[in-house]
N, C-alpha and C positions, 0 to 999 in steps of 0.2 A: 407485380412483385414476383420475384424469383423463388423457387423452392430450395435454393441453396441454403444449407444450414452450416454455420461455422460455430463451433463451440468456443466460448470465450477463452477457455484455458488453452486452446490450440492456436490462438491468433498468431503468436510469434513464429509458429512453424507453418502457417498457412501461406501458400504462394499468393503474391499480389493479384495474379490473374483470377484466383477464386474470390478474393475480396472485392474485386471490381465487378463481379457478377451479382453482388448483394444489392438490394434496393437501398435507396436513401434512408428509408425508415429503419431497415435492418442495421445499416451503418450507424445511424443516430442512436439506436438502442445499445450497440456495442460501445460507442463513444461514451454514452451516459454511464454505462456500467464501469468503464475504465476510469472515468472521472470520479465516481464514488469510491472505487478501490484506491485511487491515488490520494483522495482526501483522507480516507481512513488510514492509509499507510503513513501519511504525513502526521496525522494525529498521534499514531502509535510511536513514531520516531521522536516527536516532541515529549511525549509522556516518558519514554525510556530515557531520554537525555536528562529530563528532570529527576528521575529516580537515581540515575548515576551521580548527579550533582549532590543530591540528598545523601546518598551512600558515602560519598567522599567527605561531606561535612560531618557526618556521624562518626566515621572512622577517625577523622582528625580530632574530633571532640573526645573520643575514647583515649587517644594518645595523650591529649592535653590534660586529661583528668584521671590518669592512671588506670584507665579501662573501666572505671565505675560509671554506671548510669542510673 
């Protein structure tokens, strides 16, 4: 295992040559972290889209009922 340390936040700016120095275990850990981040981001996107739809329905309801709720 190599002593090379790559911060997850810096991966996009890290040259491929440095990433190739990482062990399989280090790469697996970074991949797992990225997968968790992607899953969480996907969940947040769906939640926000649902909130936006709900907001649209509520605003349409206010217009249809004279603004009273």
